[in-house]
C-alpha positions as CSV (number, residue, x, y, z in Angstrom):
1,M,4.0,26.2,-27.5
2,L,0.5,26.6,-26.7
3,T,-0.9,28.0,-23.3
4,V,-4.1,26.3,-22.0
5,A,-6.2,27.7,-19.2
6,L,-8.0,25.2,-17.2
7,P,-10.8,25.6,-14.5
8,K,-9.4,23.9,-11.0
9,G,-11.2,20.7,-10.1
10,R,-12.9,17.8,-12.2
11,I,-12.9,19.7,-15.7
12,A,-9.0,20.2,-15.4
13,Q,-8.8,16.5,-14.5
14,E,-11.1,15.3,-17.5
15,T,-9.1,17.7,-20.0
16,L,-5.6,16.3,-18.8
17,E,-7.0,12.7,-19.4
18,I,-8.0,13.8,-22.8
19,F,-4.4,15.2,-23.5
20,E,-3.0,12.0,-22.0
21,T,-5.1,10.0,-24.4
22,I,-4.0,12.1,-27.4
23,F,-0.3,12.2,-26.9
24,G,0.3,9.4,-24.5
25,D,2.0,11.5,-22.0
26,S,1.4,12.1,-18.6
27,F,-0.1,15.3,-17.9
28,K,-0.2,15.9,-14.0
29,F,0.1,19.0,-11.8
30,D,2.6,18.8,-9.1
31,D,1.0,19.3,-5.8
32,R,-0.4,23.1,-5.3
33,K,1.5,24.2,-8.4
34,L,-0.7,26.3,-10.8
35,I,1.6,26.0,-14.0
36,L,2.4,22.8,-15.5
37,E,5.1,22.8,-18.4
38,T,5.7,20.2,-21.0
39,P,7.5,20.4,-24.1
40,N,4.4,21.7,-26.3
41,F,2.2,23.1,-23.6
42,R,2.0,25.4,-20.8
43,F,-1.3,24.5,-18.5
44,L,-2.8,27.0,-16.2
45,L,-4.9,26.1,-13.5
46,V,-7.3,29.1,-12.6
47,R,-10.7,29.7,-11.2
48,N,-13.6,28.6,-13.7
49,Q,-14.8,32.4,-13.8
50,D,-11.3,33.5,-14.8
51,V,-10.8,31.0,-17.8
52,A,-12.5,33.1,-20.5
53,T,-10.6,36.2,-19.0
54,Y,-7.1,34.5,-19.4
55,V,-8.1,33.8,-23.1
56,Y,-9.6,36.8,-23.9
57,H,-6.5,38.8,-22.8
58,Q,-4.3,36.2,-24.5
59,A,-2.7,35.2,-21.3
60,A,-3.7,31.8,-22.5
61,D,-4.2,30.7,-26.3
62,I,-7.0,28.0,-25.4
63,G,-8.9,27.2,-22.5
64,V,-11.6,25.0,-21.2
65,V,-14.8,26.6,-19.4
66,G,-18.6,26.1,-19.0
67,L,-21.0,27.5,-21.6
68,D,-23.0,29.3,-18.7
69,T,-19.8,31.2,-17.8
70,L,-19.3,32.1,-21.3
71,E,-23.0,33.2,-21.7
72,E,-22.8,35.1,-18.5
73,Q,-19.5,37.0,-19.3
74,G,-20.3,37.5,-22.8
75,L,-16.4,38.0,-23.8
76,D,-15.2,37.7,-27.5
77,V,-13.6,34.3,-27.6
78,I,-14.0,31.6,-30.3
79,R,-16.2,28.7,-29.3
80,L,-14.6,25.8,-31.0
81,L,-15.8,22.8,-29.7
82,D,-18.5,21.4,-27.1
83,L,-16.9,18.8,-25.0
84,K,-19.8,17.1,-23.9
85,R,-18.9,17.1,-20.1
86,G,-19.9,19.1,-17.1
87,I,-23.4,19.1,-18.4
88,C,-25.9,21.0,-16.0
89,K,-28.7,23.4,-16.6
90,V,-29.4,27.1,-15.5
91,A,-32.6,26.9,-14.2
92,I,-35.2,28.9,-12.1
93,G,-35.9,27.4,-8.7
94,M,-38.7,28.2,-6.2
95,R,-40.2,27.1,-3.1
96,N,-41.9,23.8,-3.3
97,G,-45.3,24.0,-4.7
98,E,-45.1,27.4,-5.6
99,K,-45.7,28.2,-9.7
100,L,-43.9,30.6,-12.0
101,D,-46.3,33.7,-12.4
102,L,-44.5,36.1,-14.7
103,D,-47.6,38.5,-14.8
104,K,-47.0,39.2,-10.8
105,P,-45.6,42.7,-10.4
106,E,-42.2,43.4,-8.9
107,L,-40.6,39.6,-8.9
108,K,-37.5,39.5,-7.1
109,V,-34.7,36.9,-8.6
110,A,-31.7,36.0,-6.5
111,T,-28.7,35.0,-8.6
112,K,-24.8,35.1,-9.3
113,M,-25.6,34.8,-12.9
114,V,-27.0,38.2,-13.3
115,N,-26.6,38.8,-17.4
116,I,-28.3,35.5,-18.0
117,T,-31.0,36.3,-15.9
118,K,-31.6,39.8,-17.1
119,R,-31.7,38.5,-20.7
120,Y,-34.3,35.7,-20.1
121,F,-36.7,38.1,-18.4
122,E,-36.1,40.9,-21.0
123,E,-36.9,38.3,-23.7
124,R,-40.3,37.9,-22.1
125,A,-41.0,41.4,-21.5
126,V,-41.0,41.0,-17.5
127,S,-39.5,43.3,-15.3
128,V,-37.7,42.0,-12.4
129,D,-35.5,43.1,-9.8
130,I,-32.2,41.2,-9.9
131,I,-30.4,40.5,-6.6
132,K,-27.0,39.2,-6.9
133,L,-25.6,37.1,-4.4
134,Y,-22.3,35.0,-4.5
135,G,-23.3,32.0,-2.6
136,S,-25.9,30.2,-0.5
137,I,-28.6,31.5,-3.1
138,E,-31.2,28.8,-2.0
139,L,-31.5,30.7,1.1
140,A,-33.0,33.8,-0.7
141,P,-36.5,32.3,-1.3
142,L,-36.7,30.8,2.0
143,I,-36.4,34.0,4.1
144,G,-38.3,36.2,1.6
145,L,-35.2,38.1,0.2
146,A,-36.5,36.9,-3.5
147,D,-39.6,35.0,-5.1
148,M,-37.1,32.8,-7.2
149,I,-33.4,31.9,-7.7
150,V,-31.5,31.6,-11.0
151,D,-28.6,29.1,-10.5
152,V,-26.8,26.0,-12.0
153,V,-28.4,22.7,-11.4
154,E,-26.9,19.4,-11.8
155,T,-29.1,17.1,-10.1
156,G,-31.3,19.3,-8.5
157,A,-30.4,17.7,-5.0
158,T,-29.0,21.1,-3.4
159,M,-32.5,22.7,-4.1
160,K,-34.5,19.6,-3.1
161,Q,-32.5,19.6,0.5
162,N,-33.5,23.1,0.9
163,G,-37.2,23.0,0.0
164,L,-36.9,24.4,-3.4
165,E,-37.9,22.7,-7.0
166,V,-37.0,23.7,-10.5
167,V,-39.9,25.3,-12.0
168,Q,-38.1,26.3,-15.4
169,D,-35.1,25.5,-17.3
170,I,-33.3,28.5,-18.8
171,M,-30.2,26.8,-20.6
172,T,-28.3,23.8,-20.9
173,S,-24.6,24.1,-20.3
174,S,-21.6,21.9,-21.0
175,T,-17.6,22.4,-21.1
176,Y,-16.3,24.1,-24.3
177,L,-12.8,24.3,-26.0
178,I,-12.5,28.1,-26.4
179,A,-9.5,30.2,-28.3
180,N,-8.1,33.6,-28.4
181,K,-8.9,35.3,-31.6
182,N,-5.4,36.5,-32.2
183,S,-3.8,33.0,-31.3
184,Y,-6.3,31.4,-33.4
185,I,-4.8,33.4,-36.3
186,A,-1.1,32.9,-35.2
187,K,-1.2,29.5,-33.8
188,K,-3.9,28.2,-36.4
189,D,-2.1,24.9,-37.3
190,K,-1.4,23.9,-33.7
191,I,-5.0,24.7,-32.5
192,L,-6.9,23.1,-35.3
193,D,-4.6,20.0,-34.7
194,I,-5.8,20.2,-31.1
195,Y,-9.3,20.5,-32.2
196,E,-9.5,17.8,-34.3
197,K,-7.7,15.3,-32.2
198,I,-10.1,16.2,-29.1
199,N,-13.0,16.0,-31.5
200,E,-12.3,12.6,-32.9
201,I,-12.1,11.2,-29.1
202,I,-15.6,13.0,-28.3
203,K,-17.1,11.6,-31.6
204,A,-15.9,8.2,-30.5
205,E,-17.5,8.5,-27.1
206,Q,-20.9,9.5,-28.4
207,K,-21.4,6.4,-30.6
């Protein structure tokens, strides 16, 4: 039995569709249920931010989660496979017409991705004041709380609607299949079997 942590929403749906393609069975959560038991798998529906935590603590053997979340959390899990789904960017946004000037003193950056932001500016030897926000990050530059934001961007529509634009990409993210290190040793055959079957589907899609 493999326990699989999935983030609620579209990624869970897409991952279950992959499992349906591989095994020819139906994998559907009952309304409002958070656990789906099948003969070979136990699927858990959790928040995206919690997937890697479940896997790291071996509450799940494998999981599916965005690379941006993995980079932000820095938990020691095995990154098995890029699923080429949920592709987005982590980017710097500023008010329309403003330019990114890294020489400006006392830059303020609003973000929920504190570690990615810190690393990006440290690598460029730029000192910034990072303000952690949990939502509505686009507001920060508009009301003078910050000079810029670092956020996940799919189409850029949310930034545009709020009078902001992307001035610099920091990283590209997509969803990854990850595994717990101990599970990978204890259940290697099962995990590699899943890895290989999913990999075949992704390769076929890329052609």
